[in-house]
C-alpha positions in Angstrom: -0.7 -28.6 -14.9 -4.0 -29.6 -13.9 -2.5 -30.7 -10.9 -1.8 -26.9 -10.1 -5.4 -25.4 -10.0 -8.1 -27.1 -7.9 -11.3 -27.9 -9.6 -14.0 -25.0 -8.2 -17.4 -25.9 -7.4 -20.4 -24.2 -8.2 -21.0 -21.4 -5.5 -24.7 -21.2 -4.1 -26.3 -17.7 -3.1 -27.2 -19.3 -0.2 -24.0 -20.5 1.1 -24.4 -20.0 4.8 -21.0 -21.2 6.3 -18.9 -19.0 3.6 -20.9 -16.0 4.6 -20.0 -17.0 8.9 -16.8 -17.8 7.5 -16.2 -14.0 6.5 -18.6 -12.3 8.4 -16.4 -11.9 11.4 -14.0 -9.9 9.0 -17.6 -7.9 7.8 -18.7 -7.0 11.1 -16.4 -4.6 12.6 -17.5 -2.5 9.7 -21.3 -4.0 9.4 -22.9 0.0 10.5 -20.4 1.4 7.5 -22.1 -1.0 5.1 -25.6 -0.1 6.5 -25.2 3.4 5.9 -24.0 3.1 2.4 -27.2 1.0 1.6 -29.2 3.6 2.9 -27.5 6.4 0.8 -27.8 4.4 -2.5 -31.5 4.0 -1.3 -31.4 7.3 -1.0 -29.9 8.8 -4.2 -32.4 5.6 -6.0 -35.3 7.7 -4.6 -33.7 10.8 -5.9 -33.8 9.2 -8.9 -37.0 7.7 -9.2 -38.6 11.2 -8.9 -36.5 12.5 -12.1 -39.1 10.9 -14.9 -42.0 12.1 -12.5 -40.7 16.0 -12.4 -40.6 15.7 -16.2 -44.0 14.7 -16.7 -44.9 17.2 -14.2 -42.7 20.1 -16.2 -44.6 18.7 -19.4 -47.9 18.8 -18.5 -48.1 22.0 -16.2 -45.9 24.2 -17.5 -44.7 23.1 -21.3 -47.7 21.9 -22.8 -50.5 24.2 -20.5 -53.1 26.7 -22.5 -51.2 29.9 -20.6 -48.2 31.6 -18.4 -48.8 31.9 -15.5 -50.1 28.4 -15.1 -48.4 25.8 -12.1 -48.9 22.0 -11.4 -49.2 19.8 -8.0 -45.6 18.2 -7.1 -46.6 16.0 -4.1 -49.3 18.3 -3.0 -47.7 21.4 -3.0 -48.8 24.0 -5.8 -45.8 25.2 -7.6 -46.7 28.8 -9.0 -44.0 29.8 -11.8 -41.7 27.2 -13.6 -38.6 28.7 -12.6 -39.9 27.9 -9.1 -40.4 24.2 -10.5 -36.8 24.3 -12.4 -35.0 25.0 -9.1 -36.7 22.6 -7.0 -36.1 19.9 -10.2 -32.2 20.8 -9.8 -31.5 20.9 -6.7 -33.6 17.3 -7.0 -30.2 16.6 -9.6 -27.7 18.0 -7.2 -29.1 16.2 -3.8 -28.6 13.0 -6.2 -25.0 13.9 -6.9 -24.1 14.7 -3.9 -25.7 11.8 -1.8 -24.3 9.4 -5.0 -20.8 10.8 -4.6 -20.6 10.4 -0.7 -22.1 7.0 -0.9 -19.1 6.4 -3.2 -16.2 7.4 -0.8 -18.3 5.6 2.1 -19.2 2.2 0.4 -14.9 2.3 -0.8 -13.0 2.7 1.9 -15.6 0.5 3.8 -14.6 -2.3 0.9 -11.4 -0.9 1.4 -10.9 -1.3 5.3 -12.3 -4.9 4.6 -10.0 -5.9 2.6 -7.1 -4.3 4.6 -7.6 -6.8 7.6 -8.9 -9.6 5.1 -5.6 -9.8 3.6 -3.7 -9.1 6.7 -5.0 -11.8 8.2 -4.5 -14.4 5.0 -1.0 -14.0 4.9 -0.4 -13.9 8.8 -2.3 -17.5 8.6 -0.5 -18.5 5.5 3.5 -18.1 7.3 1.6 -20.1 10.3 0.7 -23.0 7.7 2.4 -26.2 7.6 5.4 -26.8 5.4 4.0 -29.3 3.9 1.2 -27.3 2.2 3.4 -25.0 0.3 4.1 -28.2 -1.0 0.5 -29.5 -2.2 0.3 -25.6 -3.4 2.4 -24.3 -6.5 3.5 -20.9 -5.1 1.4 -18.8 -8.4 -1.7 -20.5 -6.6 -0.8 -18.9 -3.5 -0.1 -15.5 -4.8 -3.2 -15.6 -7.2 -5.2 -15.7 -3.4 -3.5 -12.7 -1.7 -3.6 -11.0 -4.5 -7.0 -11.9 -7.3 -8.8 -13.9 -4.7 -8.6 -10.3 -2.7 -9.1 -8.4 -5.0 -12.3 -10.2 -6.1 -13.5 -9.8 -2.4 -12.8 -6.1 -2.5 -15.2 -6.2 -6.0 -18.2 -7.8 -4.0 -18.1 -5.2 -1.3 -17.3 -1.9 -2.6 -19.4 -3.4 -6.5 -21.5 -5.9 -6.0 -23.3 -6.1 -2.7 -24.7 -2.4 -1.8 -25.5 -1.5 -6.0 -27.1 -4.9 -6.3 -29.9 -4.0 -3.5 -29.5 -0.5 -5.1 -30.5 -1.6 -8.7 -32.7 -4.7 -7.5 -35.0 -1.9 -5.7 -34.4 0.8 -8.3 -36.3 -2.0 -10.6 -38.8 -3.0 -8.2 -39.5 1.6 -7.7 -39.6 1.6 -11.8 -42.3 -1.5 -12.0 -44.5 0.3 -9.3 -44.2 4.3 -10.6 -45.1 2.6 -14.7 -48.0 0.8 -12.6 -49.0 4.1 -10.9 -48.5 5.8 -14.2 -51.0 3.6 -16.0 -51.6 0.7 -15.2 -53.3 -0.3 -18.3 -50.4 0.0 -20.8 -48.3 -1.4 -17.5 -50.0 -4.7 -17.7 -50.4 -4.6 -21.8 -46.3 -4.6 -21.5 -45.7 -7.3 -19.4 -44.9 -9.9 -21.9 -41.3 -8.9 -22.1 -40.9 -9.5 -17.9 -40.8 -13.3 -18.6 -38.6 -13.1 -21.9 -36.2 -10.5 -20.3 -35.9 -13.4 -17.1 -35.6 -16.4 -19.1 -32.8 -14.2 -21.5 -30.9 -13.0 -18.1 -30.7 -16.8 -16.3 -29.4 -18.2 -19.3 -26.6 -15.9 -20.0 -25.7 -15.9 -15.7 -25.4 -19.5 -16.1 -23.4 -19.8 -18.9 -21.3 -17.1 -18.1 -21.0 -18.2 -14.8 -18.8 -21.2 -16.8 -16.7 -18.8 -18.8 -15.5 -17.0 -15.3 -14.7 -20.3 -13.8 -12.4 -21.5 -16.7 -10.7 -18.3 -17.2 -9.8 -18.1 -13.3 -8.8 -21.6 -13.6 -6.1 -20.5 -16.8 -5.0 -17.4 -14.8 -3.7 -19.5 -11.6 -2.4 -21.8 -14.4 -0.5 -18.3 -15.9 0.4 -17.3 -12.2 2.0 -20.9 -11.7 4.2 -21.1 -15.0 5.2 -17.5 -14.7 6.7 -18.5 -11.4 8.4 -21.3 -11.7 9.7 -19.9 -15.4 11.4 -16.7 -12.6 12.6 -19.1 -9.8 14.5 -21.1 -12.7 15.1 -19.1 -14.2 19.0 -19.3 -14.6 18.6 -22.7 -15.0 16.4 -22.2 -18.0 18.5 -19.8 -19.7 21.7 -22.6 -19.4 20.2 -25.9 -20.2 18.8 -24.0 -22.6 15.3 -24.0 -22.4 14.3 -21.1 -23.2 11.9 -21.4 -26.4 10.3 -24.6 -24.9 9.5 -22.8 -21.7 8.2 -19.4 -24.1 6.1 -22.2 -25.9 4.5 -23.4 -23.0 3.5 -20.1 -22.1 2.3 -19.2 -25.0 -0.3 -22.1 -25.2 -1.7 -21.1 -21.9 -2.0 -17.7 -22.6 -3.6 -18.9 -25.9 -5.9 -21.2 -23.4 -6.7 -18.0 -21.2 -7.4 -15.7 -24.7 -9.7 -18.3 -26.1 -11.6 -18.8 -22.7 -11.6 -14.4 -23.0 -13.2 -14.3 -26.8 -15.9 -17.1 -25.2 -16.8 -15.3 -22.5 -16.8 -11.9 -24.5 -19.2 -13.1 -27.1 -21.5 -14.5 -24.7 -21.4 -11.0 -23.4 -21.6 -9.5 -27.0 -24.5 -11.3 -27.6 -26.3 -10.8 -24.2 -25.3 -6.3 -24.4 -27.4 -6.2 -27.9 -30.5 -8.6 -27.1 -31.1 -6.4 -24.2 -30.9 -3.2 -26.1 -32.8 -4.7 -28.7 -35.4 -5.7 -26.0 -35.2 -2.2 -25.1 -36.2 -0.7 -28.1 -38.7 -3.3 -29.2 -40.6 -1.8 -25.8 -40.3 1.6 -26.7 -41.1 0.7 -29.7 -44.5 -0.9 -28.4 -45.0 1.8 -25.9 -45.4 4.5 -28.8 -47.2 2.9 -30.8 -49.9 1.7 -27.9 -49.2 5.0 -26.1 -50.4 7.2 -29.2 -53.8 5.7 -29.0 -54.0 6.8 -25.5 -53.2 10.1 -26.2 -55.2 10.3 -29.0 -58.0 9.4 -26.7 -56.8 11.9 -24.1 -56.6 8.9 -21.4 -52.8 9.8 -21.3 -51.6 12.7 -21.1 -48.1 13.6 -23.5 -46.3 14.2 -20.5 -47.3 10.6 -18.4 -46.3 9.0 -22.1 -42.6 10.8 -21.8 -42.4 9.8 -18.6 -43.5 6.1 -19.0 -40.9 6.3 -21.6 -37.8 7.6 -19.5 -39.0 5.1 -16.4 -38.8 2.1 -19.1 -35.6 2.7 -19.5 -34.8 3.3 -16.5 -35.8 -0.8 -16.2 -33.2 -1.5 -18.6 -30.1 -0.1 -17.0 -30.0 -1.9 -14.1 -30.9 -4.9 -16.0 -27.8 -4.7 -17.7 -26.1 -4.2 -14.5 -27.8 -6.7 -12.6 -26.4 -9.4 -14.7 -22.8 -8.5 -14.7 -22.5 -7.7 -11.0 -24.5 -11.6 -10.5 -21.6 -12.6 -12.2 -19.0 -10.8 -10.3 -20.8 -12.3 -7.3 -20.2 -15.3 -8.2 -16.6 -15.1 -8.8 -16.3 -12.8 -5.6 -17.4 -15.9 -3.9 -15.7 -18.7 -5.3 -12.6 -16.5 -4.5 -14.1 -16.0 -0.8 -14.0 -20.0 -0.8 -10.8 -20.1 -1.9 -9.9 -18.3 1.2 -11.6 -19.1 3.4 -10.5 -22.8 2.6 -6.6 -21.5 3.7 -8.0 -19.5 6.4 -9.2 -23.2 7.6 -6.8 -25.1 7.4 -4.6 -25.3 10.7 -1.6 -23.7 11.5 1.0 -25.3 13.1 1.7 -24.1 17.2 0.5 -25.4 20.2 -1.4 -29.3 20.4 -5.7 -29.2 20.4 -5.0 -30.7 24.3 -3.0 -28.7 26.9 0.9 -28.4 25.6 3.4 -28.6 28.0 5.4 -25.0 28.2 9.3 -25.7 27.6 11.9 -23.1 29.2 14.7 -24.2 27.7 15.8 -27.1 25.1 18.4 -29.4 26.7 18.1 -32.8 25.6 17.1 -34.2 22.3 15.7 -38.1 21.5 14.7 -39.9 18.6 12.8 -42.8 19.3 11.7 -45.6 16.7 10.7 -42.7 14.1 9.5 -43.9 10.8 8.5 -41.2 8.0 7.8 -40.8 4.5 6.3 -37.9 2.5 4.0 -39.7 0.5 2.8 -43.1 1.9 4.1 -45.9 0.6 7.2 -44.1 0.4 9.2 -44.3 3.2 12.1 -41.8 3.5 12.8 -42.6 7.1 12.8 -46.2 9.0 13.6 -46.7 13.0 16.0 -43.9 13.5 16.7 -44.1 16.7 19.8 -41.3 18.9 19.8 -39.1 21.5 21.8 -35.8 22.6 22.3 -34.8 26.1 22.5 -31.0 27.4 25.4 -29.2 25.3 25.7 -32.4 23.1 26.9 -32.5 19.5 24.7 -34.8 16.0 26.9 -35.0 13.0 24.9 -36.8 10.3 26.2 -37.9 7.6 25.2 -39.9 4.2 25.0 -39.6 0.4 22.1 -37.4 -1.1 18.8 -38.9 -0.7 19.7 -40.7 2.3 17.1 -38.6 5.1 19.6 -36.1 6.4 17.5 -33.2 5.7 14.5 -35.1 6.9 15.6 -36.1 10.0 16.2 -32.1 10.5 12.2 -31.3 8.4 11.1 -33.5 11.5 13.6 -31.8 14.5 11.7 -28.6 13.7 7.9 -29.4 13.4 7.8 -29.2 9.3 6.0 -32.2 9.1 5.3 -34.8 11.9 6.3 -38.4 12.1 4.4 -41.5 11.0 5.6 -43.9 13.5 8.2 -43.1 16.9 8.6 -40.4 19.3 10.3 -37.0 18.8 11.5 -35.8 22.3 12.7 -32.5 24.0 13.5 -32.4 27.7 11.9 -35.8 27.7 8.2 -34.6 26.9 6.4 -35.9 23.5 7.4 -32.9 20.7 3.4 -34.1 20.0 2.8 -32.7 23.6 4.8 -29.4 23.1 4.0 -26.1 21.6 6.1 -26.2 18.6 6.6 -22.2 18.1 8.1 -22.2 21.6 10.7 -25.1 20.2 11.7 -23.3 16.9 11.8 -19.7 19.2 14.4 -21.7 20.4 16.4 -23.2 17.7 18.5 -22.1 15.1 18.9 -23.4 11.3 21.2 -22.6 9.5 20.1 -24.0 5.9 22.1 -25.2 2.4 20.5 -22.6 0.5 21.1 -19.0 2.0 17.3 -17.0 2.3 17.5 -13.3 2.8 15.3 -10.7 2.4 15.1 -7.1 0.8 15.9 -4.5 3.3 18.9 -3.9 5.6 21.6 -6.6 7.2 20.4 -5.4 10.3 16.3 -6.2 9.5 18.3 -9.6 8.5 19.7 -9.9 11.0 17.2 -9.3 13.6 13.4 -9.7 12.1 12.6 -11.0 14.7 11.9 -7.6 16.7 14.2 -8.5 19.3 15.9 -5.3 21.2 19.1 -5.9 20.5 21.3 -2.7 20.6 23.8 -2.4 17.1 26.5 -3.0 18.7 25.1 -6.6 19.6 24.0 -7.0 15.8 28.0 -6.0 15.0 29.3 -8.3 17.8 27.0 -11.1 16.0 28.9 -10.4 12.4 32.4 -10.5 13.7 31.8 -13.7 15.0 30.5 -14.9 11.4 33.3 -13.7 9.8 31.1 -10.6 7.8 34.0 -7.8 8.5 33.4 -7.8 4.6 29.8 -5.6 5.0 32.0 -2.8 6.9 34.8 -3.0 4.3 33.0 -3.4 0.9 29.6 -1.9 1.8 27.9 0.3 4.7 28.0 -2.7 7.5 24.1 -3.1 9.7 22.9 -0.7 7.0 23.7 -2.2 3.8 20.6 -2.4 1.6 20.1 -6.2 -0.1 17.6 -6.7 -3.3 15.2 -9.7 -3.8 17.4 -12.9 -3.5 20.2 -11.1 -1.2 21.6 -9.3 -4.0 25.3 -7.7 -4.2 26.1 -10.3 -2.1 27.5 -13.5 -3.6 26.2 -16.7 -1.9 29.5 -17.3 0.6 28.4 -14.0 1.8 25.0 -14.7 2.2 25.6 -18.1 3.3 27.9 -16.0 6.5 25.0 -13.1 6.9 22.8 -16.3 7.4 25.2 -17.2 10.5 25.6 -14.1 11.7 21.8 -14.3 11.8 22.4 -17.8 14.5 25.3 -15.9 16.4 22.9 -12.8 17.5 19.5 -15.6 17.9 22.2 -17.2 21.0 19.4 -20.4 21.1 19.0 -23.7 22.7 19.6 -25.9 19.7 21.7 -24.9 16.5 20.8 -26.7 13.6 23.3 -26.4 10.5 22.0 -27.7 7.1 25.8 -28.0 5.0 25.6 -25.0 5.8 29.5 -24.5 4.8 28.8 -25.9 1.0 29.5 -22.8 -0.8 32.6 -21.2 0.9 35.9 -21.6 -0.3 38.5 -23.2 2.6 39.6 -20.4 3.6 35.7 -18.7 4.6 35.2 -22.0 5.5 37.7 -22.4 8.1 36.3 -19.0 9.5 33.6 -20.3 10.1 34.1 -23.4 12.0 36.4 -21.4 14.1 33.1 -19.6 14.8 31.0 -22.5 15.2 32.9 -24.0 17.1 32.5 -20.9 20.2 28.9 -20.7 18.8 28.5 -25.0 19.8 30.1 -24.6 23.4 27.2 -25.6 25.7 24.5 -26.1 23.4 22.6 -29.0 21.5 23.9 -28.5 18.3 23.4 -30.4 14.9 25.5 -30.6 12.0 24.6 -32.0 8.4 27.8 -31.9 6.4 28.7 -33.1 3.2 32.5 -33.7 4.3 33.2 -35.9 7.3 35.7 -33.3 8.1 32.9 -31.1 9.4 31.5 -33.2 11.9 34.7 -35.3 12.8 34.6 -33.8 16.7 30.9 -34.1 17.3 30.1 -36.0 20.2 28.1 -38.2 17.8 27.9 -38.9 14.3 25.7 -41.0 12.8 25.9 -42.5 9.1 22.4 -42.7 7.4 21.9 -44.9 3.8 18.5 -45.2 2.0 16.9 -43.8 5.7 18.4 -46.3 8.2 21.4 -45.4 10.9 24.3 -48.0 9.1 26.6 -46.5 11.9 26.6 -44.5 14.7 29.0 -43.4 17.2 31.5 -41.1 17.8 34.2 -40.1 15.4 37.3 -42.6 17.1 34.3 -44.6 16.9 33.4 -45.3 14.0 37.3 -45.0 12.8 38.0 -47.8 15.0 34.9 -50.2 13.6 36.4 -49.7 10.1 33.2 -50.2 8.6 31.4 -47.9 5.8 32.2 -44.7 7.8 35.8 -45.5 8.1 36.1 -46.2 3.8 34.1 -42.9 3.4 37.0 -41.0 5.6 39.5 -42.7 3.6 37.8 -41.7 0.3 37.8 -38.0 1.4 40.9 -38.0 2.1 42.1 -39.4 -1.5 
């Protein structure tokens, strides 16, 4: 299971390369982030004014020797308590209003950034080489688009601006404390090193806990995705209890990691509270002497205590936000790692445009999925304009690997793949794919209507064209049993049967009108009657086009212009059906066995 989750490295706050990679998604909204920061600082300024207002109220009105005595507020004489109360209420209301606007503005900005980032990530993933998806489990990829993006959202909407706000608030509190009473402030300075050491130790330990939890979540996502995809096999073997126990073990490991994190917070938060209480007691003890000799007024002592309480609130918040920031930066690194993977498409140099696929040739192709484990060895064949190639061979002989090379899902280890005489390495693979229709053994349909499944690329086709494609593919059942083009499919193409789903996929190829058509054992799910209907339609579809047919029954490819027989990744025999039959070799014996 550990192979499915890569080791996380510790992110440095000064990771400039990471910042540069994320900056293009932030840049269009930088002014909004700046405005949100200014609003947050304005809210902090008003919050810092409240304890000072309390001190003025106590010393200037509540504890004043007689009625009518006013107080100075920023050099302005306030004649009555009612006026003072109105000003105080105005500051509180203004602080609330600014915080409300700032929160809405910040959340909107964060959601806009995340909207663009999530769309860009998914768009990039759909253009990555197929080998990338072989190397990364689907559960981990789901975590990128869902969990990691959401962590980035927290960084934009909660961490960055509010960390700045909390730091400014703490600095402002220290300034106000020093202005109120420098002596008492210096007396309490012993607490700062203790707080600093506590926060550093907590942050380091919590960072390890967060990293461990992220790893466990990735393993759970992978296990869940694997179980859902293979639910039929799990229930048939039966292996339900085995998978349930494995999932329980993963969840127990996640539970233990989460409890370790909880214990850290359970220790840190009360410790911060204890230090705050101890500091308050020290202030009361020392302040009592100051108020007794009238070097400090009662209002100043109350304001001092209020500022100290205000100092500890962002301290707790910063400890949590620091770890959220570490979590978000780790997610950002994983996202950037995906975005930095090169997409399939045009080669690095100038690519040669291709208007139509007319010919195809393999010249001495070697290929392996893993180094040292060859799958194809010295494969050579050619297709002239309009010719059809049939590929036969036992399971594992390399038939599908040839298709993977033609469509550019993988690159050859040696040799050349030529389209119209030009090496595929010099062509834009997206142009090749745009002119190729691939009908695979496992029919792939998406949630949505039949219309959206037949024409998902947004081509400007009329309903009459789509209905004609369905008719040619033998999909009359869609009009008899369902709602035709408006038939809505659920995940996996339900409620269609496997054979019906394959017919829809073949209709997609008809609507595509490609230059190159590839059938990878496309009729294996059909009964003999459906297969015969499809063969009749395929004969019309293949006329005048390059075509490649992989079939589990040799009768499917007997009319192809060329047939190659593979065994252990090598071409054993090559020629037309008549030539191979007259040869009396392996193809002939397989054909005789099929007739039996």
